[in-house]
C-alpha positions in Angstrom: -15.2 37.0 -51.4 -17.4 34.2 -52.7 -19.3 32.0 -50.2 -20.6 28.7 -51.4 -23.5 26.8 -49.8 -21.3 24.4 -47.8 -19.5 27.3 -46.2 -22.8 28.9 -45.2 -24.2 25.7 -43.9 -21.0 25.2 -41.7 -21.2 28.7 -40.3 -24.9 28.2 -39.5 -24.2 25.0 -37.6 -21.3 26.7 -35.7 -23.6 29.5 -34.6 -26.3 27.1 -33.4 -23.7 25.0 -31.5 -22.1 28.0 -29.9 -25.5 29.4 -28.9 -26.6 26.0 -27.4 -23.4 26.0 -25.4 -24.4 29.1 -23.6 -26.1 28.8 -20.2 -28.4 31.6 -21.2 -29.6 29.7 -24.2 -30.1 26.6 -22.0 -32.5 28.4 -19.7 -34.3 30.1 -22.5 -34.6 26.8 -24.4 -35.9 24.9 -21.3 -38.4 27.7 -20.5 -39.8 27.7 -24.1 -40.2 23.9 -24.0 -41.8 24.0 -20.6 -44.3 26.7 -21.7 -45.1 24.7 -24.7 -45.7 21.6 -22.7 -43.1 19.7 -24.6 -41.3 18.4 -21.5 -41.8 18.4 -17.7 -39.0 20.1 -15.9 -37.2 17.6 -13.7 -35.8 18.3 -10.3 -32.0 17.7 -10.0 -31.3 14.0 -9.4 -34.7 12.9 -10.7 -35.4 11.2 -14.0 -36.6 13.5 -16.9 -38.2 13.1 -20.3 -35.5 13.1 -22.9 -35.1 15.8 -25.5 -35.6 14.1 -28.8 -33.8 15.2 -31.9 -33.6 13.6 -35.3 -30.4 11.7 -35.7 -29.3 11.9 -32.0 -29.6 9.8 -28.9 -32.0 10.7 -26.2 -30.5 13.5 -23.9 -31.4 14.6 -20.4 -32.3 18.2 -20.4 -29.5 20.6 -19.4 -29.6 21.8 -15.8 -27.8 24.9 -14.4 -26.4 24.5 -11.0 -24.9 27.1 -8.6 -21.9 25.9 -6.6 -20.6 27.8 -3.6 -17.2 26.8 -2.3 -14.4 27.9 0.0 -10.7 28.9 -0.7 -8.3 27.8 2.0 -4.5 28.3 2.6 -3.9 31.6 0.9 -0.9 33.8 1.8 -1.5 36.0 4.8 -3.5 39.0 3.7 -3.8 37.8 0.2 -7.1 37.5 -1.7 -8.0 35.2 -4.6 -7.2 36.8 -7.9 -9.0 34.6 -10.3 -11.2 31.5 -10.3 -12.1 29.1 -13.1 -14.5 26.2 -13.1 -14.1 23.5 -15.7 -16.9 21.1 -16.7 -15.5 18.7 -19.1 -13.8 20.7 -21.8 -15.8 23.8 -21.1 -14.9 26.6 -18.7 -16.9 29.0 -16.5 -15.7 32.1 -14.7 -16.6 32.2 -11.0 -17.2 35.2 -8.7 -15.0 35.7 -5.7 -16.7 36.6 -2.3 -14.1 37.1 0.4 -12.5 33.7 1.0 -15.3 31.9 -1.0 -16.5 31.7 -4.6 -19.7 31.3 -6.5 -20.3 29.9 -10.0 -23.2 28.9 -12.1 -22.4 26.0 -14.3 -24.1 23.4 -16.6 -23.1 20.4 -18.5 -23.9 18.9 -21.9 -23.0 15.5 -20.4 -23.6 14.8 -16.8 -20.6 12.4 -16.7 -18.3 15.3 -17.3 -15.9 15.9 -14.4 -15.9 19.3 -12.7 -12.8 21.0 -11.3 -12.1 24.4 -9.7 -8.9 26.3 -10.1 -7.8 29.3 -8.1 -4.9 31.8 -8.5 -3.5 34.1 -6.0 -0.2 35.3 -4.7 2.3 32.3 -4.8 -0.8 30.1 -5.2 -2.3 28.0 -7.9 -4.7 25.6 -6.2 -7.0 23.0 -7.7 -9.7 20.7 -6.6 -11.3 17.8 -8.4 -15.0 18.3 -7.5 -16.4 15.2 -9.1 -18.8 14.5 -11.9 -21.6 16.9 -12.7 -24.0 14.1 -11.9 -22.7 14.0 -8.4 -23.3 17.7 -8.1 -26.9 17.2 -9.4 -27.5 14.5 -6.8 -26.1 16.7 -3.9 -28.0 19.9 -5.0 -31.4 18.9 -3.7 -34.4 21.1 -4.8 -32.6 24.4 -4.9 -30.1 23.4 -7.5 -27.4 24.8 -5.3 -24.4 22.9 -3.8 -22.5 24.2 -0.8 -19.1 23.2 0.5 -20.8 21.8 3.6 -22.7 19.4 1.3 -19.6 18.4 -0.8 -16.2 18.9 0.7 -14.5 18.8 -2.7 -15.8 22.3 -3.3 -13.1 23.5 -0.8 -10.0 24.4 -2.7 -6.9 24.1 -0.6 -3.3 22.8 -0.5 -4.7 19.3 0.3 -7.1 19.3 -2.6 -4.3 20.4 -4.9 -2.0 17.7 -3.6 -4.7 15.1 -4.2 -5.5 16.5 -7.7 -1.9 16.5 -8.7 -1.0 13.1 -7.3 -4.0 11.4 -8.8 -3.1 12.9 -12.1 0.4 11.6 -11.8 -0.9 8.2 -10.9 -2.9 8.3 -14.1 0.2 9.0 -16.1 -0.4 12.7 -16.8 -4.3 12.9 -17.2 -7.1 13.7 -15.0 -9.7 11.0 -13.9 -12.6 10.7 -16.3 -15.1 9.6 -13.7 -15.7 9.6 -9.9 -14.8 5.9 -9.8 -11.5 6.3 -11.5 -10.6 9.2 -9.2 -11.4 7.1 -6.1 -9.5 4.1 -7.4 -6.4 6.2 -8.3 -6.5 7.9 -4.8 -6.2 4.5 -3.2 -2.7 4.1 -4.9 -1.3 7.2 -3.2 1.4 6.9 -0.5 0.6 8.9 2.7 4.0 10.6 2.8 3.5 11.8 -0.8 0.2 13.5 0.1 1.6 14.9 3.3 4.7 16.4 1.7 3.0 17.8 -1.4 0.4 19.5 0.8 3.2 20.8 3.1 5.1 22.3 0.1 2.0 24.1 -1.3 1.0 25.4 2.1 4.6 26.4 2.9 5.0 28.4 -0.3 1.7 30.2 0.2 2.5 31.2 3.8 6.1 32.2 2.9 7.6 29.5 5.1 9.1 27.9 2.0 11.1 30.2 -0.3 10.5 29.6 -4.0 13.7 29.1 -6.0 14.4 31.6 -8.8 12.3 31.1 -11.8 9.2 29.7 -10.0 5.9 31.6 -9.7 4.0 29.4 -7.3 4.3 26.2 -5.3 2.3 24.2 -7.9 5.1 24.9 -10.5 7.8 23.7 -8.0 5.7 20.5 -7.3 5.3 19.8 -11.0 9.1 19.8 -11.5 10.0 16.3 -10.2 13.7 17.0 -9.9 13.3 20.3 -8.1 10.7 18.9 -5.8 12.9 16.0 -5.0 15.7 18.5 -4.0 13.2 20.3 -1.7 12.4 17.1 0.0 16.0 16.2 0.6 16.6 19.7 1.9 14.1 19.2 4.7 16.4 16.7 6.5 13.3 15.1 7.9 12.2 18.3 9.7 8.9 18.8 7.9 6.0 18.4 10.2 3.9 17.5 7.2 2.1 14.5 8.8 1.1 16.3 12.1 -0.1 19.2 10.1 -2.9 17.0 8.7 -4.6 17.5 12.0 -4.0 21.2 12.2 -5.3 22.2 8.7 -8.9 22.4 7.6 -10.4 21.4 4.3 -11.1 17.8 5.2 -14.5 15.9 5.0 -15.7 16.0 8.6 -18.4 13.7 9.9 -21.5 15.4 11.1 -22.5 12.6 13.4 -21.2 9.2 14.4 -24.0 7.6 12.4 -21.8 8.3 9.3 -19.2 6.0 10.7 -19.7 2.6 9.0 -20.3 -0.4 11.3 -17.6 -2.2 9.4 -14.9 0.3 8.3 -12.0 -1.2 6.3 -8.8 0.9 6.1 -6.1 -0.3 3.7 -2.7 1.0 2.9 -1.5 1.8 -0.6 -3.3 -0.3 -3.2 -1.9 -0.9 -6.6 -4.0 0.5 -9.5 -2.9 -2.0 -12.1 -5.1 -4.9 -11.4 -2.7 -6.6 -8.9 -3.8 -6.5 -5.3 -1.1 -5.5 -2.7 -0.7 -8.6 -0.6 1.9 -7.2 1.9 -0.7 -4.8 3.3 -1.7 -4.5 6.9 -5.3 -3.5 7.0 -7.2 -1.9 9.8 -10.6 -3.2 10.6 -13.1 -1.2 12.7 -16.0 -3.4 13.5 -19.0 -2.3 15.5 -20.3 -4.2 18.4 -24.0 -4.5 19.6 -23.3 -2.3 22.7 -22.1 0.6 20.5 -18.4 0.1 21.1 -16.0 -0.8 18.3 -13.3 -3.4 17.9 -10.1 -2.1 16.4 -8.1 -4.8 14.5 -4.7 -3.5 13.3 -3.0 -6.2 11.3 -1.1 -7.4 14.3 -1.8 -10.5 16.4 -3.5 -9.7 19.7 -4.1 -12.1 22.7 -7.5 -10.7 23.2 -9.6 -8.1 21.3 -10.0 -4.7 23.0 -13.1 -2.6 22.7 -13.1 1.1 22.1 -15.4 4.0 23.0 -16.1 6.3 20.1 -16.5 10.1 20.3 -17.0 12.8 17.7 -14.9 15.9 18.4 -15.6 19.5 17.2 -13.5 19.0 14.0 -15.7 16.1 12.9 -13.0 13.6 13.7 -13.6 10.2 15.4 -11.8 9.6 18.6 -11.3 5.9 19.7 -10.4 5.3 23.4 -9.5 1.8 24.6 -11.9 0.5 27.3 -9.1 -1.8 28.5 -5.4 -1.4 28.5 -3.7 -2.1 25.2 0.0 -2.6 26.0 2.8 -3.8 23.8 6.5 -4.2 24.4 9.3 -3.9 21.9 13.0 -3.1 21.7 14.1 0.3 20.6 17.9 0.2 19.9 19.1 -1.7 23.0 16.3 -0.7 25.5 13.1 -2.6 26.1 10.1 -0.2 26.0 6.5 -0.6 26.9 3.9 1.2 24.8 0.3 1.8 26.1 -2.2 3.1 23.6 -3.8 6.4 24.7 -6.1 7.2 21.8 -6.6 7.0 18.1 -8.1 9.8 16.1 -9.5 9.3 12.6 -9.9 12.1 10.2 -11.8 11.7 6.9 -9.9 13.7 4.2 -12.0 12.7 1.2 -15.4 11.1 1.1 -16.0 9.1 -2.1 -19.0 7.0 -3.2 -17.2 3.7 -2.4 -13.7 4.6 -1.3 -12.4 7.6 0.7 -9.2 8.7 2.4 -8.7 8.7 6.1 -5.7 9.7 8.1 -5.2 8.0 11.5 -3.2 9.5 14.4 -2.2 7.0 17.1 -0.7 8.2 20.3 1.2 5.8 22.5 2.6 6.5 26.0 6.1 5.0 26.4 7.8 3.8 29.5 11.1 2.1 30.0 11.0 -1.6 31.1 14.7 -1.7 31.9 14.6 1.5 33.9 11.4 1.3 36.0 9.6 4.6 36.6 11.1 6.2 33.6 8.6 8.0 31.3 9.7 8.6 27.7 8.3 10.9 25.1 5.0 9.8 23.6 5.2 7.8 20.3 2.9 9.3 17.7 2.2 7.7 14.4 0.2 9.2 11.5 -0.8 7.2 8.5 -2.9 7.6 5.4 -5.5 4.9 4.7 -8.0 4.2 1.9 -11.3 3.8 3.7 -14.3 1.8 2.6 -17.6 0.5 4.1 -16.8 -3.3 4.2 -20.4 -4.1 3.9 -20.6 -2.1 0.7 -17.4 -3.3 -1.0 -17.5 -7.0 0.0 -18.8 -8.9 -3.0 -21.9 -11.0 -2.1 -21.4 -13.5 -5.0 -17.7 -14.2 -4.4 -18.2 -17.4 -2.5 -20.5 -20.1 -3.8 -21.4 -23.6 -2.7 -19.9 -25.2 -5.8 -16.6 -27.0 -5.2 -13.5 -25.1 -6.4 -9.8 -24.9 -5.8 -8.3 -21.7 -4.6 -5.2 -20.6 -2.8 -5.7 -18.7 0.5 -3.6 -17.7 3.6 -3.1 -20.5 6.1 -2.6 -20.1 9.9 0.1 -21.5 12.1 1.7 -20.9 15.5 5.0 -19.0 16.1 6.8 -18.7 19.4 6.9 -15.3 20.9 8.4 -14.7 24.3 6.5 -11.4 24.9 3.1 -13.2 24.6 1.7 -14.4 27.9 0.9 -17.8 26.2 4.4 -17.9 24.6 2.7 -18.6 21.3 1.4 -16.3 18.6 -1.2 -17.1 15.9 0.2 -16.0 12.5 -0.2 -16.7 8.8 2.7 -18.7 7.6 1.6 -20.2 4.3 -0.4 -19.4 1.2 -1.9 -22.9 0.7 -3.9 -24.4 -2.1 -7.4 -25.1 -0.8 -9.7 -27.8 -2.2 -13.4 -27.0 -1.4 -15.4 -30.2 -1.6 -19.3 -30.4 -1.5 -20.9 -30.6 1.8 -18.6 -28.2 3.6 -15.4 -30.3 3.9 -12.1 -29.7 2.2 -8.4 -30.1 2.5 -5.2 -28.2 1.6 -2.9 -29.4 -1.2 0.8 -29.0 -1.8 1.1 -27.7 1.7 4.2 -26.5 3.6 7.6 -25.0 3.1 9.2 -25.6 -0.3 12.8 -24.7 0.8 14.7 -26.6 3.6 17.1 -25.4 6.2 20.0 -26.1 3.8 18.6 -23.5 1.2 17.7 -26.3 -1.2 14.4 -27.2 -2.8 12.3 -29.7 -1.0 9.0 -31.5 -1.6 5.9 -30.1 0.0 4.0 -31.9 2.7 0.5 -33.3 2.4 -2.8 -31.6 3.1 -4.7 -30.6 6.2 -8.5 -31.1 6.5 -10.8 -28.1 7.2 -14.5 -27.3 7.3 -16.0 -24.4 5.3 -19.3 -22.6 5.0 -20.6 -19.4 3.5 -22.5 -16.9 5.6 -23.9 -13.9 3.7 -20.8 -12.3 2.1 -18.2 -14.2 4.1 -16.4 -17.4 3.6 -15.6 -19.2 6.9 -12.8 -21.7 7.0 -12.3 -23.7 10.2 -8.9 -25.2 10.6 -7.4 -27.1 13.6 -5.8 -23.9 14.9 -8.2 -21.0 14.0 -11.4 -20.0 12.3 -10.9 -17.5 9.4 -13.5 -15.2 8.1 -12.8 -13.9 4.5 -14.3 -11.0 2.7 -13.7 -10.7 -1.1 -13.7 -7.0 -1.9 -13.9 -5.0 -5.0 -11.2 -5.5 -7.6 -10.6 -5.5 -11.4 -8.7 -8.7 -11.6 -10.8 -11.7 -12.3 -8.0 -14.2 -11.5 -6.9 -12.8 -8.1 -9.5 -11.4 -5.7 -8.4 -9.2 -2.9 -9.5 -10.7 0.4 -9.5 -9.4 3.8 -9.5 -11.9 6.6 -10.0 -11.9 10.4 -8.8 -15.0 12.3 -9.6 -16.2 15.8 -7.6 -18.9 17.5 -9.8 -21.8 18.7 -7.4 -24.2 20.4 -4.6 -24.4 22.9 -2.5 -21.5 23.8 -3.7 -19.4 20.9 -7.4 -19.7 21.9 -9.0 -16.3 21.7 -6.2 -14.6 19.9 -7.1 -12.5 16.8 -5.3 -11.2 13.8 -6.2 -9.6 10.5 -4.7 -9.2 7.2 -5.2 -8.8 3.5 -4.1 -11.1 0.8 -5.4 -12.7 -2.4 -7.8 -15.5 -3.3 -6.0 -17.1 -6.3 -8.0 -19.3 -8.7 -6.0 -22.4 -9.5 -6.0 -23.1 -13.3 -6.2 -26.3 -15.3 -3.0 -25.7 -17.4 0.2 -27.0 -15.7 3.5 -25.2 -15.9 6.2 -26.9 -18.0 9.9 -26.8 -17.1 11.0 -25.4 -20.4 8.6 -22.4 -20.0 10.9 -21.0 -17.3 13.4 -19.8 -19.9 13.0 -16.1 -20.7 12.6 -12.7 -19.1 10.2 -12.3 -16.2 8.9 -9.2 -14.6 7.2 -9.6 -11.2 4.1 -7.5 -10.5 5.2 -6.8 -7.0 8.1 -4.9 -8.4 5.7 -2.3 -9.9 4.4 -1.2 -6.5 6.5 2.0 -6.7 4.7 3.2 -9.8 2.7 5.9 -8.1 5.4 7.2 -5.7 6.3 10.9 -6.2 9.1 11.7 -6.8 9.2 8.3 -8.5 12.5 6.5 -8.2 11.6 4.8 -11.5 12.5 1.3 -10.1 12.6 -1.7 -12.5 13.2 -5.3 -11.7 13.4 -8.3 -14.0 14.8 -11.8 -14.0 16.6 -13.4 -17.0 16.6 -17.2 -17.2 19.0 -18.7 -19.7 18.6 -22.2 -21.1 21.6 -23.5 -19.2 20.3 -22.7 -15.7 22.3 -19.5 -15.4 20.5 -16.2 -15.0 20.7 -12.6 -13.8 18.5 -10.3 -11.7 18.6 -6.8 -13.3 17.5 -3.9 -11.3 17.5 -0.2 -11.8 16.4 2.7 -9.5 16.3 3.9 -6.0 19.3 6.2 -6.8 21.9 3.5 -7.3 21.7 3.1 -11.0 21.5 -0.2 -13.0 22.9 -3.2 -11.4 22.7 -6.9 -11.7 23.3 -10.0 -9.7 24.0 -13.5 -11.1 21.8 -16.4 -10.2 21.3 -20.1 -10.8 17.8 -21.4 -11.5 16.1 -24.8 -11.8 12.5 -26.2 -11.9 11.5 -28.8 -9.3 7.9 -30.1 -8.9 6.6 -27.4 -11.2 8.2 -24.6 -9.2 11.0 -22.2 -10.4 13.8 -21.9 -7.9 16.3 -19.1 -8.1 19.5 -19.3 -6.0 21.7 -16.3 -5.3 25.1 -16.7 -3.7 27.6 -14.3 -2.2 31.3 -14.8 -1.3 34.2 -13.0 0.4 37.5 -12.8 -1.5 39.1 -10.1 0.6 37.9 -9.3 4.1 38.6 -5.6 3.5 36.1 -5.6 0.6 33.2 -7.6 2.1 30.8 -9.7 0.2 30.2 -9.8 -3.5 27.6 -11.6 -5.6 28.8 -14.8 -7.4 27.4 -17.4 -9.8 27.7 -20.2 -7.2 30.0 -21.2 -4.4 31.8 -23.9 -6.3 33.1 -21.5 -9.0 33.8 -18.9 -6.2 36.0 -21.3 -4.1 37.8 -22.3 -7.4 38.5 -18.6 -8.0 40.0 -18.1 -4.5 37.0 -17.2 -2.3 37.7 -17.3 1.5 34.0 -17.9 2.4 30.8 -18.4 0.4 27.1 -19.3 1.0 23.7 -19.0 -0.7 22.3 -15.7 0.4 18.8 -15.9 -1.2 16.5 -18.5 -2.5 13.3 -17.6 -4.2 10.7 -20.0 -5.5 7.7 -19.2 -7.6 5.0 -21.8 -8.3 2.8 -20.9 -11.4 -0.8 -21.9 -10.9 -2.8 -20.1 -13.6 -1.9 -18.5 -16.9 -3.5 -15.3 -18.3 -2.1 -14.2 -21.7 1.7 -13.8 -21.3 1.7 -13.9 -17.5 1.5 -16.4 -14.7 -0.3 -16.1 -11.4 1.1 -18.2 -8.6 2.7 -18.5 -5.2 6.1 -17.4 -4.2 8.5 -17.1 -1.2 11.9 -15.6 -0.6 14.3 -17.0 1.9 17.2 -14.9 3.1 20.4 -15.6 5.2 23.6 -13.6 5.7 26.0 -16.2 7.1 29.3 -17.0 5.3 30.8 -20.5 5.4 34.2 -22.0 4.5 34.7 -24.4 1.7 33.3 -27.9 2.4 30.5 -26.7 4.7 27.4 -28.9 4.4 25.3 -27.9 7.5 22.1 -25.8 7.8 21.8 -22.0 7.7 20.0 -19.4 9.8 17.5 -18.7 7.0 14.1 -16.9 7.3 11.2 -16.6 5.0 9.9 -13.2 4.0 6.4 -14.6 3.8 4.6 -16.8 1.3 2.4 -14.7 -0.9 0.6 -14.7 -4.3 2.3 -12.8 -7.1 2.0 -12.3 -10.9 4.9 -12.6 -13.4 4.8 -11.2 -16.8 6.9 -12.9 -19.5 8.4 -10.4 -22.0 10.4 -12.7 -24.1 11.6 -16.3 -24.4 10.1 -19.8 -24.0 7.8 -18.5 -21.2 5.6 -17.0 -23.9 4.9 -20.4 -25.5 1.5 -22.1 -24.9 1.1 -24.9 -22.3 -0.1 -28.4 -22.8 -3.4 -29.2 -21.2 -3.5 -31.2 -18.0 -4.6 -31.2 -14.4 -2.3 -30.9 -11.4 -2.7 -33.9 -9.0 -4.0 -33.6 -5.5 -1.8 -34.7 -2.5 -2.6 -37.1 0.3 -3.8 -35.6 3.6 -1.3 -35.8 6.5 -0.9 -34.0 9.8 0.0 -30.3 9.7 3.7 -29.6 10.0 5.4 -26.6 11.6 6.5 -23.9 9.2 9.5 -21.7 9.2 9.1 -18.3 10.8 8.1 -15.4 8.5 8.7 -11.7 8.4 7.1 -9.1 6.3 8.5 -8.6 2.8 11.1 -5.8 2.7 11.0 -3.2 -0.1 13.3 -0.2 -0.2 11.9 3.0 1.3 8.3 2.0 1.8 8.3 -0.9 4.3 10.1 -1.9 7.3 12.0 -5.0 8.4 10.6 -6.6 11.6 13.4 -9.1 12.4 16.7 -7.3 13.2 20.0 -7.7 11.4 22.7 -7.7 14.1 26.3 -6.7 13.4 29.1 -8.9 14.9 32.9 -8.6 14.9 35.7 -11.0 15.5 38.1 -9.7 18.2 40.8 -12.0 16.9 40.9 -11.2 13.1 38.7 -8.2 13.0 36.2 -9.8 10.5 32.8 -8.1 10.6 29.6 -9.8 9.5 25.8 -9.5 9.8 23.3 -12.0 11.0 19.5 -11.9 10.9 18.2 -13.6 14.0 15.4 -13.5 16.6 15.9 -12.2 20.1 15.7 -15.8 21.4 18.5 -17.0 19.2 22.0 -17.3 20.7 24.6 -15.0 19.3 27.3 -16.7 17.2 30.6 -17.4 19.1 32.9 -18.8 16.4 34.2 -16.5 13.6 33.1 -17.6 10.2 36.4 -16.4 8.9 39.2 -17.5 11.2 37.2 -19.9 13.5 38.3 -18.2 16.7 35.8 -18.1 19.6 36.1 -14.4 19.9 32.9 -13.0 18.3 31.0 -10.1 20.0 27.9 -8.1 19.0 28.6 -4.6 17.8 26.7 -1.8 19.5 25.2 0.2 16.7 23.1 2.9 18.4 23.3 3.1 22.2 20.5 5.8 22.3 18.0 7.2 19.9 15.4 9.9 19.7 12.1 9.5 17.8 11.7 12.2 15.2 8.2 11.3 13.9 7.0 9.8 10.7 9.0 6.6 11.1 12.3 8.5 11.6 14.8 8.6 14.5 18.2 10.0 15.3 21.0 8.0 16.8 24.0 9.1 19.0 26.1 8.8 15.8 24.3 11.7 14.2 26.4 14.7 13.7 25.4 18.3 13.2 23.9 18.7 9.8 23.4 14.9 9.2 20.0 13.8 7.9 17.8 11.8 10.2 18.1 8.1 9.8 15.5 5.5 8.7 16.0 1.8 9.1 14.8 1.0 5.5 17.9 2.5 3.9 20.2 1.3 6.6 20.8 4.8 8.0 23.0 5.7 5.1 20.7 7.8 2.9 18.1 10.4 3.2 15.1 8.5 2.1 11.6 9.7 2.7 10.0 8.7 6.0 8.4 5.3 5.9 4.8 4.9 7.0 5.2 2.2 9.6 3.4 0.7 12.5 5.1 0.2 15.9 6.0 -3.5 16.1 3.8 -4.6 19.0 4.2 -7.8 20.8 7.1 -9.1 18.8 10.1 -10.8 20.2 12.4 -9.0 17.8 13.4 -5.3 17.9 11.3 -3.1 15.8 12.2 -0.6 13.1 14.2 1.5 15.6 17.0 -1.1 15.6 19.8 0.4 13.5 21.0 -1.8 10.7 24.8 -1.5 10.1 24.8 -1.8 6.3 22.0 -1.9 3.8 22.0 -4.9 1.4 19.8 -4.0 -1.5 20.4 -7.3 -3.2 19.1 -9.2 -0.2 16.2 -7.0 0.6 15.0 -6.1 -2.8 11.9 -7.7 -4.2 
């Protein structure tokens, strides 16, 4: 065989590269350089002289590290069979020592991510350790990192669940940096983490039988269809959430000094630049006396202080120093809940964001049956945890005048509050910040009236504002709001956390917290013709990281003549559509959905409008939904703006012109992407006009936005039936509202409320059983109307509300009315 010079040169280069990739060569090379005085050997984490080479960029000298980790959750009596450590694209074999492992690794690039994989009987576990640079920083002077120094060196069912779900959230690839892993972990749903961990642990222990053809639990988890079948087969029996406090492998606190003075806990956060605005945050704020205030996204008449303790497992226990008591309705019984304790466990400790799981235990007693003690209510939720002082942006608020949309407070009646009034956020108003600390809202108030028709907004309300450190303070006639703008990737909408304190009247001293957006108002107005086209709301993409993913899609088609259609696909029901009518009024897009009854035996159906429905023989008809969206700022093919969705379920005969029992799902910012049509055309320049200031008006009551499977409905939908004609209908109403007496079908005064669930039993994880449950039936969840086996919803008990909470059974799900 003849070898030319090019082949010989290529082989020589390959030999040199292969040799340089060897850890042995690294050490020999460093030793030779050190002896020759060429470089000064750097300690891990310290700066070092670069290795210079012609034609290359400066490099840090290679460092060999020893990592010592733990392997948890193996089958009883089983031992690890193999361990592999990956650093970027390179692999290192580890040594197994009992239930632990040892490996010596190095990296050509300190940004390379490190992972550990373990194989054993029915086990294939994985842990994303982090970047090699993080290992160097944790190694100290001995160039050795123990699991006690970095919890990600523990390989377990939990670490495997996190590794897999983060990979799924990143569409099939691993995170390329510590920051990307942390950000993706914030988009995980708690029930997904709990269930994936439970499956892997159950397969390893033998509690879960592997189907034929599967070698380990990881293989079953990776098959989305098979994994979905396993979840359905559990019938809600899996103790996956409670097991989070029985397993080890978390990131325990070594002392209470590790607990931030301002700990922000947030539920699932979208990873695709759009903040989640229907998100109840938890704020743990330290006081000067060493106690903490625990703010839970619910309005409280007075803040309660908590004593903190660190238990043997490294968990934080919060004990209320004063009674924290709420009342709510569970089915048809009024129940009093008294908080016993809250336990916080840190699962993952990131540089800026970590994962925490909170376990709240509430004692339950019956109000209607004095002296009756009920089973404790236990709620377990996964949170993304951050040090608020670290993630709050110091330059977010400036003294320069600007125009931004922010949440606005109002008062809502609540019979269970001592004052009878409750401080809430009822609008997402445009704020004009003027120089000198004054300002006023613009285009303020509800945009839909009681007749389900568009209406002009009110004027503005004056407020004062100031900036203190990293906080924006807005003082309104009702409350003082403190805003923190936290880390985000979207320059148009900042995620803001707010804490409000009532300062006048019956709401003085009340506090509530929330998370929303700080939406910049642009200079390009929206033109009516731009509404034509296909629009996709960002809020419809919230389910992108669920696993198994229901692959839900939602879009709105606006035709030139004012007709349109909502097209939806997913959640197990297949593609479906609903006709709509749309119009633009005062720069806002209004969509009106109507439903009619043609045959009482068939129930309601979606129709184009009531005029055409009555012409076709409808018995009753009414608008069921009105959505408005007000575009405020354009970015590419999308619009940021404010939207609200109004719902009502009453049916009316032909000729009816009165008001409806409509409720708002809550005004919020949103983003719509235009995929085709006139909505993609450029806008003409111009500035929106400011409105005159007037007195603040009362706003319609709001309830949290309802999304299938993942959220709850706070205001109940009651079922009624006419004893004269047998007609059944639903009505969404508050406890203080009077029940309807006249039948909307025949007009007879013979309407009575249906008893949907006389008794229930809490089953944990947001699930409950009713007396209608038969042997073999799956547990029921309010989100799917008690008709399907959806995954348990992570939900708070509805404290201090005048309406029954999620344990009120809804007679029939209405996806069209509750979908986003």
